[in-house]
N, CA, C and O atoms as a Tripos MOL2 file, in Angstrom:
@<TRIPOS>MOLECULE
protein
  264   263    66     0     0
PROTEIN
NO_CHARGES

@<TRIPOS>ATOM
      1 N           0.8610   -1.1810   -0.0100 N.3       1 UNK1
      2 CA          0.0100   -0.0170   -0.0020 C.3       1 UNK1
      3 C           0.8800    1.2210   -0.0020 C.2       1 UNK1
      4 O           1.8230    1.3310    0.7820 O.2       1 UNK1
      5 N           0.5640    2.1370   -0.8700 N.am      2 UNK2
      6 CA          1.3140    3.4210   -0.9490 C.3       2 UNK2
      7 C           0.8820    4.3850    0.0920 C.2       2 UNK2
      8 O          -0.3050    4.4620    0.4080 O.2       2 UNK2
      9 N           1.8180    5.1390    0.6490 N.am      3 UNK3
     10 CA          1.4900    6.1220    1.7070 C.3       3 UNK3
     11 C           1.9710    7.5270    1.2740 C.2       3 UNK3
     12 O           2.8240    7.6610    0.3970 O.2       3 UNK3
     13 N           1.4140    8.5430    1.8980 N.am      4 UNK4
     14 CA          1.7120    9.9280    1.6410 C.3       4 UNK4
     15 C           3.1180   10.2610    2.1520 C.2       4 UNK4
     16 O           3.4560    9.9330    3.2890 O.2       4 UNK4
     17 N           3.9160   10.8940    1.3410 N.am      5 UNK5
     18 CA          5.2710   11.3400    1.7290 C.3       5 UNK5
     19 C           5.4170   12.7580    2.1110 C.2       5 UNK5
     20 O           6.5250   13.2040    2.4110 O.2       5 UNK5
     21 N           4.3230   13.5110    2.1160 N.am      6 UNK6
     22 CA          4.3650   14.9030    2.5210 C.3       6 UNK6
     23 C           4.9580   15.0020    3.9420 C.2       6 UNK6
     24 O           4.7000   14.1470    4.7900 O.2       6 UNK6
     25 N           5.7130   16.0040    4.1730 N.am      7 UNK7
     26 CA          6.2970   16.2090    5.5050 C.3       7 UNK7
     27 C           5.4040   17.1710    6.3120 C.2       7 UNK7
     28 O           5.0160   18.2340    5.8290 O.2       7 UNK7
     29 N           5.0990   16.7770    7.5190 N.am      8 UNK8
     30 CA          4.2170   17.5510    8.4010 C.3       8 UNK8
     31 C           4.9260   17.7820    9.7440 C.2       8 UNK8
     32 O           5.8210   17.0340   10.1370 O.2       8 UNK8
     33 N           4.4890   18.8470   10.4310 N.am      9 UNK9
     34 CA          4.9510   19.0880   11.7880 C.3       9 UNK9
     35 C           4.0140   18.5000   12.8160 C.2       9 UNK9
     36 O           2.7980   18.6580   12.7130 O.2       9 UNK9
     37 N           4.5740   17.8150   13.8210 N.am     10 UNK10
     38 CA          3.7170   17.2330   14.8940 C.3      10 UNK10
     39 C           4.3480   17.6390   16.2570 C.2      10 UNK10
     40 O           5.5320   17.9730   16.3160 O.2      10 UNK10
     41 N           3.5860   17.6070   17.2900 N.am     11 UNK11
     42 CA          4.1110   17.8950   18.6130 C.3      11 UNK11
     43 C           5.1640   16.8830   19.0030 C.2      11 UNK11
     44 O           4.9540   15.6860   18.8080 O.2      11 UNK11
     45 N           6.2470   17.3000   19.5260 N.am     12 UNK12
     46 CA          7.3740   16.4000   19.8490 C.3      12 UNK12
     47 C           7.1520   15.6030   21.1560 C.2      12 UNK12
     48 O           7.6900   14.5150   21.3610 O.2      12 UNK12
     49 N           6.3720   16.1820   21.9720 N.am     13 UNK13
     50 CA          6.1440   15.5350   23.2690 C.3      13 UNK13
     51 C           7.3570   15.6600   24.2150 C.2      13 UNK13
     52 O           7.4210   14.9820   25.2410 O.2      13 UNK13
     53 N           8.3030   16.5210   23.8630 N.am     14 UNK14
     54 CA          9.4970   16.7790   24.6780 C.3      14 UNK14
     55 C           9.0360   17.2710   26.0410 C.2      14 UNK14
     56 O           8.2710   18.2340   26.1010 O.2      14 UNK14
     57 N           9.4720   16.6450   27.1570 N.am     15 UNK15
     58 CA          8.9990   17.0610   28.4810 C.3      15 UNK15
     59 C           9.4640   18.3990   28.9280 C.2      15 UNK15
     60 O           8.7370   19.0820   29.6500 O.2      15 UNK15
     61 N          10.6890   18.8330   28.5230 N.am     16 UNK16
     62 CA         11.2590   20.1520   28.9140 C.3      16 UNK16
     63 C          11.8300   20.8240   27.6910 C.2      16 UNK16
     64 O          13.0460   20.8070   27.4980 O.2      16 UNK16
     65 N          10.9860   21.4240   26.8450 N.am     17 UNK17
     66 CA         11.5680   22.0430   25.6160 C.3      17 UNK17
     67 C          12.3760   23.2710   26.0150 C.2      17 UNK17
     68 O          11.9470   24.0530   26.8630 O.2      17 UNK17
     69 N          13.5290   23.4370   25.4130 N.am     18 UNK18
     70 CA         14.4160   24.6130   25.6340 C.3      18 UNK18
     71 C          14.2780   25.6350   24.5080 C.2      18 UNK18
     72 O          14.6890   26.7850   24.6650 O.2      18 UNK18
     73 N          13.7190   25.2410   23.4060 N.am     19 UNK19
     74 CA         13.6290   26.1210   22.2490 C.3      19 UNK19
     75 C          12.4230   25.6920   21.4230 C.2      19 UNK19
     76 O          11.9230   24.5780   21.5740 O.2      19 UNK19
     77 N          11.9530   26.5980   20.5350 N.am     20 UNK20
     78 CA         10.8230   26.2210   19.6730 C.3      20 UNK20
     79 C          11.0760   24.9410   18.8800 C.2      20 UNK20
     80 O          10.1180   24.2090   18.6310 O.2      20 UNK20
     81 N          12.2990   24.6280   18.4690 N.am     21 UNK21
     82 CA         12.5580   23.4660   17.6970 C.3      21 UNK21
     83 C          12.3820   22.1810   18.5200 C.2      21 UNK21
     84 O          12.2300   21.0960   17.9580 O.2      21 UNK21
     85 N          12.4050   22.3140   19.8810 N.am     22 UNK22
     86 CA         12.2050   21.1300   20.7520 C.3      22 UNK22
     87 C          10.6750   20.8230   20.8550 C.2      22 UNK22
     88 O          10.2970   19.7520   21.3300 O.2      22 UNK22
     89 N           9.8430   21.7210   20.4290 N.am     23 UNK23
     90 CA          8.4190   21.5290   20.5740 C.3      23 UNK23
     91 C           7.7260   20.7840   19.4200 C.2      23 UNK23
     92 O           6.6000   20.3050   19.5530 O.2      23 UNK23
     93 N           8.4440   20.7020   18.2750 N.am     24 UNK24
     94 CA          7.9470   20.0300   17.1070 C.3      24 UNK24
     95 C           8.9480   19.0810   16.4920 C.2      24 UNK24
     96 O          10.1570   19.2100   16.6850 O.2      24 UNK24
     97 N           8.4390   18.1520   15.7710 N.am     25 UNK25
     98 CA          9.2900   17.3010   14.9470 C.3      25 UNK25
     99 C           8.6250   17.1520   13.5570 C.2      25 UNK25
    100 O           7.4140   17.2990   13.3970 O.2      25 UNK25
    101 N           9.4490   16.8640   12.6080 N.am     26 UNK26
    102 CA          8.9440   16.8010   11.2470 C.3      26 UNK26
    103 C           8.9680   15.3460   10.7980 C.2      26 UNK26
    104 O          10.0160   14.7000   10.8130 O.2      26 UNK26
    105 N           7.7630   14.8150   10.3830 N.am     27 UNK27
    106 CA          7.6510   13.4210   10.0450 C.3      27 UNK27
    107 C           6.8690   13.3140    8.7360 C.2      27 UNK27
    108 O           6.2320   14.2830    8.3220 O.2      27 UNK27
    109 N           6.9090   12.1220    8.0620 N.am     28 UNK28
    110 CA          6.0760   11.9390    6.8750 C.3      28 UNK28
    111 C           4.6480   11.7430    7.3340 C.2      28 UNK28
    112 O           4.4070   11.2080    8.4160 O.2      28 UNK28
    113 N           3.6780   12.1830    6.5010 N.am     29 UNK29
    114 CA          2.2790   12.0640    6.8260 C.3      29 UNK29
    115 C           1.8870   10.5470    7.0230 C.2      29 UNK29
    116 O           1.2640   10.1770    8.0180 O.2      29 UNK29
    117 N           2.2830    9.7020    6.0310 N.am     30 UNK30
    118 CA          2.0390    8.3260    6.2040 C.3      30 UNK30
    119 C           0.6190    7.7830    5.9980 C.2      30 UNK30
    120 O           0.3760    6.5850    6.1420 O.2      30 UNK30
    121 N          -0.3090    8.6790    5.6620 N.am     31 UNK31
    122 CA         -1.7190    8.2560    5.4030 C.3      31 UNK31
    123 C          -1.8400    7.4840    4.1120 C.2      31 UNK31
    124 O          -1.0680    7.7440    3.1900 O.2      31 UNK31
    125 N          -2.7630    6.5490    3.9900 N.am     32 UNK32
    126 CA         -2.9950    5.8600    2.7760 C.3      32 UNK32
    127 C          -3.3010    6.7700    1.6360 C.2      32 UNK32
    128 O          -3.9680    7.7920    1.7990 O.2      32 UNK32
    129 N          -2.8060    6.3950    0.4510 N.am     33 UNK33
    130 CA         -2.9950    7.1880   -0.8060 C.3      33 UNK33
    131 C          -4.0390    6.5770   -1.6900 C.2      33 UNK33
    132 O          -4.1010    5.3530   -1.8060 O.2      33 UNK33
    133 N          -4.8660    7.3820   -2.3220 N.am     34 UNK34
    134 CA         -5.9100    6.9480   -3.2890 C.3      34 UNK34
    135 C          -5.5400    7.6380   -4.6140 C.2      34 UNK34
    136 O          -5.1910    8.8180   -4.6530 O.2      34 UNK34
    137 N          -5.6300    6.8630   -5.6730 N.am     35 UNK35
    138 CA         -5.3420    7.3850   -7.0090 C.3      35 UNK35
    139 C          -6.5690    8.1980   -7.4330 C.2      35 UNK35
    140 O          -7.7030    7.7390   -7.2950 O.2      35 UNK35
    141 N          -6.3230    9.4610   -7.9730 N.am     36 UNK36
    142 CA         -7.4070   10.2750   -8.5480 C.3      36 UNK36
    143 C          -7.0850   10.4490  -10.0530 C.2      36 UNK36
    144 O          -6.0730    9.9500  -10.5450 O.2      36 UNK36
    145 N          -7.9290   11.1350  -10.7290 N.am     37 UNK37
    146 CA         -7.7530   11.1820  -12.2140 C.3      37 UNK37
    147 C          -6.3920   11.6430  -12.6710 C.2      37 UNK37
    148 O          -5.8120   11.0120  -13.5550 O.2      37 UNK37
    149 N          -5.8290   12.7520  -12.0930 N.am     38 UNK38
    150 CA         -4.5840   13.2780  -12.5650 C.3      38 UNK38
    151 C          -3.4880   13.2610  -11.4780 C.2      38 UNK38
    152 O          -2.5980   14.1130  -11.4770 O.2      38 UNK38
    153 N          -3.5620   12.2760  -10.5460 N.am     39 UNK39
    154 CA         -2.5210   12.2460   -9.4940 C.3      39 UNK39
    155 C          -2.9860   11.3520   -8.3330 C.2      39 UNK39
    156 O          -3.5090   10.2600   -8.5550 O.2      39 UNK39
    157 N          -2.7970   11.8130   -7.1290 N.am     40 UNK40
    158 CA         -3.1680   11.0930   -5.9490 C.3      40 UNK40
    159 C          -3.6480   12.0070   -4.8260 C.2      40 UNK40
    160 O          -3.3880   13.2100   -4.8520 O.2      40 UNK40
    161 N          -4.3530   11.4400   -3.8320 N.am     41 UNK41
    162 CA         -4.7640   12.1620   -2.6630 C.3      41 UNK41
    163 C          -4.6890   11.2850   -1.5000 C.2      41 UNK41
    164 O          -5.0050   10.1010   -1.6180 O.2      41 UNK41
    165 N          -4.2730   11.7970   -0.3190 N.am     42 UNK42
    166 CA         -4.1990   10.9410    0.8770 C.3      42 UNK42
    167 C          -5.4370   11.1430    1.7550 C.2      42 UNK42
    168 O          -6.2330   12.0570    1.5410 O.2      42 UNK42
    169 N          -5.5670   10.2790    2.7260 N.am     43 UNK43
    170 CA         -6.6930   10.3260    3.6620 C.3      43 UNK43
    171 C          -6.7140   11.5740    4.4890 C.2      43 UNK43
    172 O          -7.7640   11.9390    5.0170 O.2      43 UNK43
    173 N          -5.5510   12.2710    4.6290 N.am     44 UNK44
    174 CA         -5.4690   13.5090    5.4060 C.3      44 UNK44
    175 C          -5.6710   14.7400    4.5510 C.2      44 UNK44
    176 O          -5.5590   15.8620    5.0460 O.2      44 UNK44
    177 N          -5.9710   14.5490    3.2620 N.am     45 UNK45
    178 CA         -6.3300   15.7000    2.3740 C.3      45 UNK45
    179 C          -5.1340   16.2830    1.5270 C.2      45 UNK45
    180 O          -5.3170   17.2180    0.7480 O.2      45 UNK45
    181 N          -3.9070   15.6960    1.7100 N.am     46 UNK46
    182 CA         -2.7900   16.1520    0.8590 C.3      46 UNK46
    183 C          -3.0610   15.6340   -0.5430 C.2      46 UNK46
    184 O          -3.5410   14.5130   -0.7140 O.2      46 UNK46
    185 N          -2.7560   16.4430   -1.5410 N.am     47 UNK47
    186 CA         -3.0480   16.0940   -2.9240 C.3      47 UNK47
    187 C          -1.8500   16.4170   -3.7800 C.2      47 UNK47
    188 O          -1.2100   17.4520   -3.5960 O.2      47 UNK47
    189 N          -1.5390   15.5300   -4.7260 N.am     48 UNK48
    190 CA         -0.4780   15.7610   -5.7020 C.3      48 UNK48
    191 C          -1.1020   15.5450   -7.1000 C.2      48 UNK48
    192 O          -1.7080   14.5140   -7.3910 O.2      48 UNK48
    193 N          -0.9230   16.5360   -7.9080 N.am     49 UNK49
    194 CA         -1.3210   16.4380   -9.3180 C.3      49 UNK49
    195 C          -0.1210   16.2840  -10.2020 C.2      49 UNK49
    196 O           0.8480   17.0290  -10.0590 O.2      49 UNK49
    197 N          -0.1540   15.3300  -11.1240 N.am     50 UNK50
    198 CA          0.9610   15.1380  -12.0770 C.3      50 UNK50
    199 C           1.2170   16.3760  -12.8900 C.2      50 UNK50
    200 O           0.2960   16.9770  -13.4430 O.2      50 UNK50
    201 N           2.5240   16.7680  -12.9620 N.am     51 UNK51
    202 CA          2.8870   17.9470  -13.7520 C.3      51 UNK51
    203 C           2.4700   17.7980  -15.1590 C.2      51 UNK51
    204 O           2.7330   16.7720  -15.7860 O.2      51 UNK51
    205 N           1.8080   18.8230  -15.6890 N.am     52 UNK52
    206 CA          1.3980   18.8580  -17.0680 C.3      52 UNK52
    207 C          -0.0280   18.2830  -17.2580 C.2      52 UNK52
    208 O          -0.5880   18.3930  -18.3480 O.2      52 UNK52
    209 N          -0.5990   17.6890  -16.2390 N.am     53 UNK53
    210 CA         -1.9540   17.0830  -16.4440 C.3      53 UNK53
    211 C          -2.9600   18.2440  -16.5660 C.2      53 UNK53
    212 O          -2.6350   19.3890  -16.2520 O.2      53 UNK53
    213 N          -4.1360   17.9440  -17.0080 N.am     54 UNK54
    214 CA         -5.1790   18.9470  -17.1680 C.3      54 UNK54
    215 C          -5.5650   19.6250  -15.8200 C.2      54 UNK54
    216 O          -5.7860   20.8340  -15.7580 O.2      54 UNK54
    217 N          -5.6330   18.8270  -14.7840 N.am     55 UNK55
    218 CA         -5.9870   19.3430  -13.4860 C.3      55 UNK55
    219 C          -4.8990   20.2140  -12.9080 C.2      55 UNK55
    220 O          -5.1930   21.2290  -12.2770 O.2      55 UNK55
    221 N          -3.6140   19.8320  -13.1120 N.am     56 UNK56
    222 CA         -2.5350   20.6320  -12.6400 C.3      56 UNK56
    223 C          -2.4570   21.9890  -13.3780 C.2      56 UNK56
    224 O          -2.2170   23.0220  -12.7540 O.2      56 UNK56
    225 N          -2.6520   21.9750  -14.6600 N.am     57 UNK57
    226 CA         -2.6460   23.2000  -15.4100 C.3      57 UNK57
    227 C          -3.8100   24.1780  -15.0330 C.2      57 UNK57
    228 O          -3.6260   25.3940  -14.9740 O.2      57 UNK57
    229 N          -5.0100   23.5880  -14.7830 N.am     58 UNK58
    230 CA         -6.1530   24.4030  -14.3520 C.3      58 UNK58
    231 C          -5.8620   25.0070  -13.0050 C.2      58 UNK58
    232 O          -6.1300   26.1910  -12.8010 O.2      58 UNK58
    233 N          -5.3000   24.2100  -12.0330 N.am     59 UNK59
    234 CA         -4.9850   24.7200  -10.7430 C.3      59 UNK59
    235 C          -3.9130   25.8900  -10.8360 C.2      59 UNK59
    236 O          -4.0170   26.9160  -10.1640 O.2      59 UNK59
    237 N          -2.9240   25.6610  -11.6840 N.am     60 UNK60
    238 CA         -1.9080   26.6460  -11.8160 C.3      60 UNK60
    239 C          -2.4800   27.9900  -12.4140 C.2      60 UNK60
    240 O          -2.1100   29.0890  -12.0010 O.2      60 UNK60
    241 N          -3.4020   27.8200  -13.4110 N.am     61 UNK61
    242 CA         -4.0030   29.0070  -14.0270 C.3      61 UNK61
    243 C          -4.8930   29.7550  -12.9780 C.2      61 UNK61
    244 O          -4.9620   30.9840  -12.9880 O.2      61 UNK61
    245 N          -5.5550   29.0050  -12.0950 N.am     62 UNK62
    246 CA         -6.4000   29.6160  -11.1090 C.3      62 UNK62
    247 C          -5.5110   30.3790  -10.0840 C.2      62 UNK62
    248 O          -5.9040   31.4540   -9.6320 O.2      62 UNK62
    249 N          -4.3380   29.8500   -9.7170 N.am     63 UNK63
    250 CA         -3.4090   30.5300   -8.7910 C.3      63 UNK63
    251 C          -2.8950   31.8520   -9.4040 C.2      63 UNK63
    252 O          -2.6890   32.8390   -8.6980 O.2      63 UNK63
    253 N          -2.6970   31.8430  -10.7320 N.am     64 UNK64
    254 CA         -2.1640   33.0350  -11.4100 C.3      64 UNK64
    255 C          -3.1930   34.1520  -11.3260 C.2      64 UNK64
    256 O          -2.8200   35.3240  -11.2790 O.2      64 UNK64
    257 N          -4.4480   33.8250  -11.3080 N.am     65 UNK65
    258 CA         -5.5250   34.8570  -11.3250 C.3      65 UNK65
    259 C          -5.5680   35.5490   -9.9710 C.2      65 UNK65
    260 O          -6.0900   36.6630   -9.9220 O.2      65 UNK65
    261 N          -5.0870   35.0170   -8.9050 N.am     66 UNK66
    262 CA         -5.0690   35.6220   -7.5650 C.3      66 UNK66
    263 C          -4.0620   36.6890   -7.5440 C.2      66 UNK66
    264 O          -3.8720   37.3390   -6.5160 O.2      66 UNK66
@<TRIPOS>BOND
     1     1     2 1
     2     2     3 1
     3     3     4 2
     4     3     5 am
     5     5     6 1
     6     6     7 1
     7     7     8 2
     8     7     9 am
     9     9    10 1
    10    10    11 1
    11    11    12 2
    12    11    13 am
    13    13    14 1
    14    14    15 1
    15    15    16 2
    16    15    17 am
    17    17    18 1
    18    18    19 1
    19    19    20 2
    20    19    21 am
    21    21    22 1
    22    22    23 1
    23    23    24 2
    24    23    25 am
    25    25    26 1
    26    26    27 1
    27    27    28 2
    28    27    29 am
    29    29    30 1
    30    30    31 1
    31    31    32 2
    32    31    33 am
    33    33    34 1
    34    34    35 1
    35    35    36 2
    36    35    37 am
    37    37    38 1
    38    38    39 1
    39    39    40 2
    40    39    41 am
    41    41    42 1
    42    42    43 1
    43    43    44 2
    44    43    45 am
    45    45    46 1
    46    46    47 1
    47    47    48 2
    48    47    49 am
    49    49    50 1
    50    50    51 1
    51    51    52 2
    52    51    53 am
    53    53    54 1
    54    54    55 1
    55    55    56 2
    56    55    57 am
    57    57    58 1
    58    58    59 1
    59    59    60 2
    60    59    61 am
    61    61    62 1
    62    62    63 1
    63    63    64 2
    64    63    65 am
    65    65    66 1
    66    66    67 1
    67    67    68 2
    68    67    69 am
    69    69    70 1
    70    70    71 1
    71    71    72 2
    72    71    73 am
    73    73    74 1
    74    74    75 1
    75    75    76 2
    76    75    77 am
    77    77    78 1
    78    78    79 1
    79    79    80 2
    80    79    81 am
    81    81    82 1
    82    82    83 1
    83    83    84 2
    84    83    85 am
    85    85    86 1
    86    86    87 1
    87    87    88 2
    88    87    89 am
    89    89    90 1
    90    90    91 1
    91    91    92 2
    92    91    93 am
    93    93    94 1
    94    94    95 1
    95    95    96 2
    96    95    97 am
    97    97    98 1
    98    98    99 1
    99    99   100 2
   100    99   101 am
   101   101   102 1
   102   102   103 1
   103   103   104 2
   104   103   105 am
   105   105   106 1
   106   106   107 1
   107   107   108 2
   108   107   109 am
   109   109   110 1
   110   110   111 1
   111   111   112 2
   112   111   113 am
   113   113   114 1
   114   114   115 1
   115   115   116 2
   116   115   117 am
   117   117   118 1
   118   118   119 1
   119   119   120 2
   120   119   121 am
   121   121   122 1
   122   122   123 1
   123   123   124 2
   124   123   125 am
   125   125   126 1
   126   126   127 1
   127   127   128 2
   128   127   129 am
   129   129   130 1
   130   130   131 1
   131   131   132 2
   132   131   133 am
   133   133   134 1
   134   134   135 1
   135   135   136 2
   136   135   137 am
   137   137   138 1
   138   138   139 1
   139   139   140 2
   140   139   141 am
   141   141   142 1
   142   142   143 1
   143   143   144 2
   144   143   145 am
   145   145   146 1
   146   146   147 1
   147   147   148 2
   148   147   149 am
   149   149   150 1
   150   150   151 1
   151   151   152 2
   152   151   153 am
   153   153   154 1
   154   154   155 1
   155   155   156 2
   156   155   157 am
   157   157   158 1
   158   158   159 1
   159   159   160 2
   160   159   161 am
   161   161   162 1
   162   162   163 1
   163   163   164 2
   164   163   165 am
   165   165   166 1
   166   166   167 1
   167   167   168 2
   168   167   169 am
   169   169   170 1
   170   170   171 1
   171   171   172 2
   172   171   173 am
   173   173   174 1
   174   174   175 1
   175   175   176 2
   176   175   177 am
   177   177   178 1
   178   178   179 1
   179   179   180 2
   180   179   181 am
   181   181   182 1
   182   182   183 1
   183   183   184 2
   184   183   185 am
   185   185   186 1
   186   186   187 1
   187   187   188 2
   188   187   189 am
   189   189   190 1
   190   190   191 1
   191   191   192 2
   192   191   193 am
   193   193   194 1
   194   194   195 1
   195   195   196 2
   196   195   197 am
   197   197   198 1
   198   198   199 1
   199   199   200 2
   200   199   201 am
   201   201   202 1
   202   202   203 1
   203   203   204 2
   204   203   205 am
   205   205   206 1
   206   206   207 1
   207   207   208 2
   208   207   209 am
   209   209   210 1
   210   210   211 1
   211   211   212 2
   212   211   213 am
   213   213   214 1
   214   214   215 1
   215   215   216 2
   216   215   217 am
   217   217   218 1
   218   218   219 1
   219   219   220 2
   220   219   221 am
   221   221   222 1
   222   222   223 1
   223   223   224 2
   224   223   225 am
   225   225   226 1
   226   226   227 1
   227   227   228 2
   228   227   229 am
   229   229   230 1
   230   230   231 1
   231   231   232 2
   232   231   233 am
   233   233   234 1
   234   234   235 1
   235   235   236 2
   236   235   237 am
   237   237   238 1
   238   238   239 1
   239   239   240 2
   240   239   241 am
   241   241   242 1
   242   242   243 1
   243   243   244 2
   244   243   245 am
   245   245   246 1
   246   246   247 1
   247   247   248 2
   248   247   249 am
   249   249   250 1
   250   250   251 1
   251   251   252 2
   252   251   253 am
   253   253   254 1
   254   254   255 1
   255   255   256 2
   256   255   257 am
   257   257   258 1
   258   258   259 1
   259   259   260 2
   260   259   261 am
   261   261   262 1
   262   262   263 1
   263   263   264 2
@<TRIPOS>SUBSTRUCTURE
     1 UNK1         2 RESIDUE 1 A UNK
     2 UNK2         6 RESIDUE 1 A UNK
     3 UNK3        10 RESIDUE 1 A UNK
     4 UNK4        14 RESIDUE 1 A UNK
     5 UNK5        18 RESIDUE 1 A UNK
     6 UNK6        22 RESIDUE 1 A UNK
     7 UNK7        26 RESIDUE 1 A UNK
     8 UNK8        30 RESIDUE 1 A UNK
     9 UNK9        34 RESIDUE 1 A UNK
    10 UNK10       38 RESIDUE 1 A UNK
    11 UNK11       42 RESIDUE 1 A UNK
    12 UNK12       46 RESIDUE 1 A UNK
    13 UNK13       50 RESIDUE 1 A UNK
    14 UNK14       54 RESIDUE 1 A UNK
    15 UNK15       58 RESIDUE 1 A UNK
    16 UNK16       62 RESIDUE 1 A UNK
    17 UNK17       66 RESIDUE 1 A UNK
    18 UNK18       70 RESIDUE 1 A UNK
    19 UNK19       74 RESIDUE 1 A UNK
    20 UNK20       78 RESIDUE 1 A UNK
    21 UNK21       82 RESIDUE 1 A UNK
    22 UNK22       86 RESIDUE 1 A UNK
    23 UNK23       90 RESIDUE 1 A UNK
    24 UNK24       94 RESIDUE 1 A UNK
    25 UNK25       98 RESIDUE 1 A UNK
    26 UNK26      102 RESIDUE 1 A UNK
    27 UNK27      106 RESIDUE 1 A UNK
    28 UNK28      110 RESIDUE 1 A UNK
    29 UNK29      114 RESIDUE 1 A UNK
    30 UNK30      118 RESIDUE 1 A UNK
    31 UNK31      122 RESIDUE 1 A UNK
    32 UNK32      126 RESIDUE 1 A UNK
    33 UNK33      130 RESIDUE 1 A UNK
    34 UNK34      134 RESIDUE 1 A UNK
    35 UNK35      138 RESIDUE 1 A UNK
    36 UNK36      142 RESIDUE 1 A UNK
    37 UNK37      146 RESIDUE 1 A UNK
    38 UNK38      150 RESIDUE 1 A UNK
    39 UNK39      154 RESIDUE 1 A UNK
    40 UNK40      158 RESIDUE 1 A UNK
    41 UNK41      162 RESIDUE 1 A UNK
    42 UNK42      166 RESIDUE 1 A UNK
    43 UNK43      170 RESIDUE 1 A UNK
    44 UNK44      174 RESIDUE 1 A UNK
    45 UNK45      178 RESIDUE 1 A UNK
    46 UNK46      182 RESIDUE 1 A UNK
    47 UNK47      186 RESIDUE 1 A UNK
    48 UNK48      190 RESIDUE 1 A UNK
    49 UNK49      194 RESIDUE 1 A UNK
    50 UNK50      198 RESIDUE 1 A UNK
    51 UNK51      202 RESIDUE 1 A UNK
    52 UNK52      206 RESIDUE 1 A UNK
    53 UNK53      210 RESIDUE 1 A UNK
    54 UNK54      214 RESIDUE 1 A UNK
    55 UNK55      218 RESIDUE 1 A UNK
    56 UNK56      222 RESIDUE 1 A UNK
    57 UNK57      226 RESIDUE 1 A UNK
    58 UNK58      230 RESIDUE 1 A UNK
    59 UNK59      234 RESIDUE 1 A UNK
    60 UNK60      238 RESIDUE 1 A UNK
    61 UNK61      242 RESIDUE 1 A UNK
    62 UNK62      246 RESIDUE 1 A UNK
    63 UNK63      250 RESIDUE 1 A UNK
    64 UNK64      254 RESIDUE 1 A UNK
    65 UNK65      258 RESIDUE 1 A UNK
    66 UNK66      262 RESIDUE 1 A UNK
C-alpha cells in the first residue's frame, strides 16, 4: 500500500523544551494514498497532481488569477 510522503509538523512531546525546535518534529504524513484522475490524494487531504496534467494546469491558471 502506498502512503503519503508529505512532511508535516507534529508535537514532539518533549517534556522540557528549551527552544521552539524542541516543541515540534517533522515526520512523513504516512496516510494511505488513493489514485485520482490526474494524481493522488491521501486520507489527510494532501493532494499531488501530475505535472502537465489537465488538473494541474487548471490549478496553476487559477493561482495566477489571484
